[in-house]
N, C-alpha and C positions, 0 to 999 in steps of 0.2 A: 495077634497082637504083636509078638516078638518081632516079624516078618513089618508090623506099620512102620514100627517103634526105629527101627532098623536103618527103612526107607526113609526116613522123619528124621534122621544122622545125615544124611545124606542131600536130602534135599534144603536145610537151613543149615549151612556155611556163613557166617557172615567175616567179610572182613573190612575195615575200615582204615580211610586216609589218614595220612599223616606226611610232615618235611621230609622229604625223601625225591630223589631223581624216578622213583617210579610210582603207575599207575594203582589204584584202588582196581584187582584182579581178583576173581573168583572162578574157580574150575570144579566142575561135582560132575561125573557125570557122564562129560559129553559136553558140558555146556563151558563155556568158558567169555567173560565177560569182565569189562571194565569200565570205570565213573568218574569222570572228573568235571567243574566246574569249570563251566567255559569264560561266566563272567557272575556277575553276584546274583545275578536272577538265572541263569542257565544252568543246567547240568546235562550234560552227556552222556548217554550211554552208547555199549558199544559190547557185543560177544558175536560168539561163530558162528557160523549157520548147523544146523541141526540137523543130518537127513531125514527126510520124511515128514517132516515140520511144514503143517500148513499155513503156520506163523508162526507171530508171538502174541502173547500178551505180557503187561506189563502194569505189574501193582506198586505202591509209594501208601508209605506209613510216615509222620512224622515223628517225631521221638515223643512227643506228646499224644499221639494218636495211639488209641487199645488195635484196632487192627489195621489189615492192606485193604488199600483201595484202588481199586484198578481203572489205571489213566489215560490208559491207549491203547488200540492195536495194532500191529505192523506186519507187512508181509518181510520187511526187513532185517537185516543185522543191526540198526541204531535206531536210538531215539532218544531227543531232544525236550525233555522237562523245561517250560520257560514259564513256569508259575510256581517258584520257587521263592521263600524268602532267606538272605541272608543270615549266613551264621547260624543257620540250623542245622541240625543232623538230618539227615533222609534217608529212610530203609529203602530198596527199591526189589524187586522180585521178577523177575523175567520168565515165563511160561511157556514153553514149548507147543502148540496146538498138535491135537492129534497123538499127542504122546502121554497125554498122561495116566491114562492107562496101559502102558508096556514100562512102567518103570522110569521113566526121562526124569534125571536130575532138572530141577530148580537150579536158577542162580540165584542169591542174596548178596545185593550190597549197601555201604551206608557209606555216604559222601554230604559233605558242607561243602555249600557257597561260602567264601570269605567275601566281608563285605566292602563297598568299594572306597578306598583310599581318596585322600584330598590332602591335594597341595596346599599347604599355608603361607610358602616363598620360598622364592629363591634369593639369595644375600649374596652377594661379591666378596667372595674372601681373598682374592686378590687379582692382579689380572687376567692369569691365567687359571682362575678357580672359581669354581659357583658352585655353594649348595643347598639342595634341595631338600625340605623338609617338610613334612608332612604330620597328618594326623594318627595316630593307631587306628586299624581298620580290625574287627571284629572276629574273632573266627579266623585270622591270617597271623600267620607264622613266621613272616617275611615279604616279600616285598621285590617286585619286577619295577625296575627302571629303564626307560625311553628318552627317549631323543630324536632330537627331529630341527633341522635350517629351518621349516615354516610352519605355522600355525595346522593348516591342513597336508602337509606334508609326511612324506611315507617316516615311520619314527622305525627306528631298529633300537635294539637292547644296547645299553651302557653298561649295567651290572644289574647282581641280586643279592638283597640283605637278608640274609639271616636273621632272625628273631621277631618275637612280638613286639619288645619297645626298640628294635631300632629302627629308627624315623626321616634319618637322614644317608645323605649321600652327596658327597665332593667329588665334582666332575672337575677333574685335574688336566683336562687335555683339550681346555678353552681356548680359542684363539682370542686374543685383545681385539675388542672394537667389534664382535659379531654378533648376532643375535639368535638368541638356542629357542627351542620348546623343551618344555619336559611333562610326561605321564608316568604315575605310578598306578599299579595294579597290587593288591594285596596276592599273595598265593599260601594255599595252606601246607598243610605238615610236611605232603610227600614231593610239592615243587610243583605238582604237575593238573593245581586244580588252581582258577586265577579268580579274582574279581573285576569287576566291570573296572574301565582306566576311568583315572582322574579327570578332572577337567585340565586341560594342557596351559602352563602357568609359562610365562617365556623373564630369560634372564640376560643380562650384558654385561661384559665388563668393557672399561672404558680402552680406548684402542691407544696403543702410544704413537704419539709423534715421530715423521721423521725430516729430519735435517735438508730443505733440497740447495740453500746454498752458501755458500761461506768466503768472504771476500776482505782481501787489507783492502781498506777503505785510504788508508795512508799510516805511515810508520808508524803511527800512537792510535789509531782505529781500526776496527774488526767489526766486519757486517752478519750476523747470521740469521737466516729467514728459515721456515718451516714449514710443514703440510697444517691444514686446517682439521681440527678431531672433534667431530660430533661429541656434543654433551659436556664439551670442557668450558672449565669456567675460567680459568689460570694456566697460564705456559711460565714454568720455571726456567730459569736459565743457570748450568751447571758450568763451569771452567776450574780446567786442572793444566797444568803442566808435565802431565803424561798421562800415556793411554787410559792404565789402569790405577784408578785409585785418586786419592786428592782432592776429591771434585769438588767444589765451594761453590753455595748457591748466590749468583749475583745479580740477580734480579729474577722480579715475579709480575709478569703482565698480564691485564686481564682478557676476558673472553674478547676476540676479534684486533688484536695486536699479536703478528705473527712474526715479528720484526726487531732485532736488538742491535743496537750499537754502542758493541765496547768501545769504551775511553780509556782505558785502566790499562789497556797493554803495554808493553816496552818495545821498542824498535827492535828488528830481528829476533823475537824470542818467538819459537815456537806454543800454540796453542791447541787443547783441545774439549772442546765443549759436547754437550749433552743438553737435552728437553726434555722434563716431566709434565702431563696434564693434571691436572685435579680438576674434578668436577661432582656434579649429582646427580647417582640414577637412583629411580625411583627411592628419595629422600635420603638417601647415604651418601656420604661423603668418600669419594674413592680418589688412588692415585693412580697412572695408567704405567707408572715404571720409565725407566729412561731412554729415550732415544739412541740408535746407534750412535757412539761420538764421533765427531765432523771435527778434522783439526786444519790450521794453515799457520805460515807465518808471517807475521807484520814487520813487510818486507822494508828494509832497511834506507836512511837518505841515501842517496848518491851520494860522491863526495869525489867534486873535480879535481883530477889532482893537475891539470893547464889547459889551460886555453892559448893556444902558439900563432903566431901568423908563419905560413909558410913561403916559401922563396915562387911561387906560383901567383901567391897574394891569396890563397886559401885560407881560413882557419881552421886550423886540429884542434878537437877538447876530446880531452883522455878522461877518463874517470874509471875509482875501485868498481871490483865486481861485488856485487851482491847476492849474497842467500839465497837462495829460493826465484831471482829473479831469470824468464825465458827470456826477454826484450828487454828493450831503452826506447822514451821516446824521450826527444830533442827539441827542445822549445826557445826561442829568438825572440828579442825585442829592442827597440833601438832608443831603448832607452828604461833603466832600474824601475820603475814605476808603471812602465808604458806597457802595454797591451804586448801578452805573447801568446805567437801563435805557433801550433807545432810544426817543424819543420821538414823533421824526418824521424822515423821507426829503424832502428837496429834489430834486427832478430840476432837473436845466440844469445845465449848464458854466457860463451868466452867471448861474446866480440865491446871491449871498453873504448872506442875509439868512433868519430866521425868527423869527416873535411866536409865543412858550408865552404862550400865551392859558389854560393851565390851571395856573393858578399863584393860590396864599394869599395875602394880603396880608400884610407883613407877617412872610414868610415867606423864609429864604437856601436858592439853592439852589447847586449846583453847573452846569459843562455842556461837553462834551466834544463837538467838531465832529471829524470824522471825512472826509476825500475819499475818495472812491469811483469806480473805472470800470468798467463794464458790459463785461460781456464779449461779443467778436466771432470767429469761427474759433478758433484756436488760444489767442488771447488770453484767459485767462479772469479773470472779476472781481476786480478785486483793489482793497487799500486805503493809504492813509495811515497816520501814527499818528497818536493822537487827542491833539488838543489842549483844553487848559484854562482854565477860566476860571468866575469866581464872579461870583453874579445875588443880591441880596435886593431883595426885592418892598418896597415901604413898608406899616406900619401902618395898617388902615384907623380913620380917626377915629367917634365917635360923633357929635360935637356938629358941626354944618355945613346944608349945604343940601341936602333930599333930591334924588335921581339917578334917581328910578326915579317910574314915572306909577302910576295908581292902577290899569290895564288892564296893567300888568305885574305888579304883586300879582296880580291875578286870574288873569291865564295861569298864575304858578307856583302858587299855589292847584290852579288845575283840571289841571294836570298830576299833583298828587298822586294823582286818582282820587276825593279824598272829596268827599262834597257839602257842600253849603254849608246849614247848620242853620236855615233862612229860620224854619222856624217855631217854633224858640225866641226867633229876636233882632229879629223883626218887633215884637212889643209893647216890644223895647227899643231901638228908634229904628235897628234896622238890619236894616229886611225884604229884603235883597239883598246879594251879595258885593259887587257893585261900591261901594254906598253904606257897608259894612264898612270897603273899603279907601281911602275920602273922608274918613271919620273917622282915620284911622290917621295919614294925610297931612296934615289941619287942626291934630291935637293935636300930633302932633311937632315942626310948623313955630309952634307956639304958645312949647314952650319951646327951639326950635332944637335939636333934637335930628334926626338923620334918619332917616325913615321907612321906608327898608329895613332899617336896624336894627333896628327896633320888629314891623316884618313878620315878619323872620326868625325875632325870638323867638317871634311867637304862634303861627308854625306849629310849630315845633320841639319847647317845651311843651304844644301844646295838641294834639299831632298832628294839626293842619290842623283844628283845633277839635271833635276827637271824644272830647276829654278821653281817660276811661277812670280814673285815678285820685282819690284822695279830693277831688279839685277837680271839680265839675260845670259843666258847660255854661250853667246857670242863672247862676248868682255873677256871671258879665263876670270874671273875674280870667285877665283871658291870660296873665299871667307868672309865678302861683303865691304872689301875695306871701302870707306868713303864712303856708301851708301847711310841715309840718312830713314828717320819714322817720315823727314817732312815729303820724301818723295826725291832723296838727290839719288842717281844712279849707282854713283861710285864708280873708283877706278874700272878703265879697260886696259889687259894686255894683248899682245900684239899672237901672244900662243900660248898654250897650255904651259910649258916651264917655266917662260917668264911669271905667269899666275900664278903656280905654286911656289916660286923660287920669293915672290912677296910676302906668299904666307906666310913660309917658315920664316923669314928675316921679321914678319911682324910679332909673330908668337914668339919668338927669340928675344924682342925687347923688353916682352911681358916677363919673362922667365929667365934673363939672363941680363948682368949687366956688362957683359962682356961685349968685346966689337964684333962687328959683322965679319965672317972670312969670305965674302964675296963681294963684288960692288951691289949697291945698295939699287934695288929694283923697289923697293915700297914707299908710296909715296906717303906713306902719314908714318912712318919711322921717326919723322923728327919730331913729330907732338906725344913721341913716350916718352922725351928725358923727368918728366916726373914722375912714372909707371916704372921705370925698368929695375926689374925683379921683384916687381908685385905680386909677382905668379910662379910662383915655382912649381907647384902642383899644380897638376888636374883641376881638385878642389879648389885651388882658388879662383876660377879663370870665372864666377859665376858671380851675380849680387855687384856687378858693376862693375867691375875690370877687365873683363873681355866682352862680357855678354850681361844685360838688365837680368835676365831670365834665373832667378833662386834655383832651378833646378838643373841647368846648364851643364856642370861638372856630371852630376848623376847618367845625366844623360848620354853623356861624354864616356864616361867609364862600362855602362853598359855596352855601347858597340864595341868598347879595346875589348871587353872581358868574350863580346862575342865574336869578336875577330877572331882572337886567340883559340877559340874553340874549334876552328875548321881544320 
């Protein structure tokens, strides 16, 4: 009996599971066994192989049962019991076959499968925090929390919570706006046995928005745009004069409105903007937090310092530098309330002047200059208010020294694409275009008339010596002297020199009251007594003085400016 008693001590060692990092292990006489719950209804037993054993019998009893019952036989060294109830203590005995009469020890184990945990809710705590809470599970002394980015995806452990009543976990590694799925399962006292996984439950915080563009629409107007956020109900716009701190809410916009124009900015001042999002997720009102700040300066209105007529009949506009500007746009109109058209863009923050070369002498122009900023990143193209300034070019005097050469005259003629009629004018003293231009200069100088005006008249009134009206090329009448609308052919002159001289004299009669320096060859000069000196400038030749065409002077000035450009 003493021998049997000693063997019984060896056969019936018991080791219970509790929360730690170790498994329930029992070793006696060569049998080493472990037990762990894999779920709330599954317990796994493992043991070392026993030499000469033909297999193993597995026995079980619950805490409420008086004796062991065989539940299985296996030739392996592991066994899974899938017929267990959660939170119930079970006792297992593993008996090697063929060794019972040779004194081989049996292994006795005690294990409890924790009950299945159940997540109650996933609550938003902040834009970067989600709180997972669950009900206590019977037989549990802690919980494993797992997370995935998809419902059926791969879940990974994010934390283990110890304690029977510790039933919540706050995930502080959340990306705003991203959806997460959580599972929880209970653990036993040794942290090696687990209950079944809870059903997954998702959680999501509200994403931050991102300012996509900011622009100065004028010196007192700033516009901010931002990215759409799912679940957003309201976008709140904040503004500060500094990057860090001092932000004040200036607007609250309902869902769908993602642009705001700030009409309370001060010219030249730099502003910082942030946008926050509020919305409802699972019935809870939450906020996203601020977007990253974006800044821009409200560009000041340009101050035009001068509009000056230059010696070459161009207009120079100067203005003051505007902080933040990368270029300037110049606009022009012919009346203060007229339609302004952009005539140039000056690149470079330090370039603060522009020369308008496309002006007509004697005409008044109105200018506007606008500071402009090129976009870079989220900073969109911006601008300040337009300035106002008036500039008047001088009238172009008919009398005076010639300011063009014969070559410049010839270049203007050639640019028209017309051929010089050398076959007609060779016998009339001007066999080449250059000779013709030289005659114009000589005869103009004789009477003190600017040759460029005379040559411009020739080109305009003869269609670059192509004629085509009642006056023919052979008449050498280059300004239509004596020709009328009723068909009169006008005067005829023997050669080019005489025809040009008559034209010069006739124009002098309009532009001056001085006597002619040479013998009069103009048959119409005597009729000018009442018009002497009525047209001192080219701008005076239209509207009935020299021609009835109201645009006559403008056409002449275009030709004169083109002539000077060659």
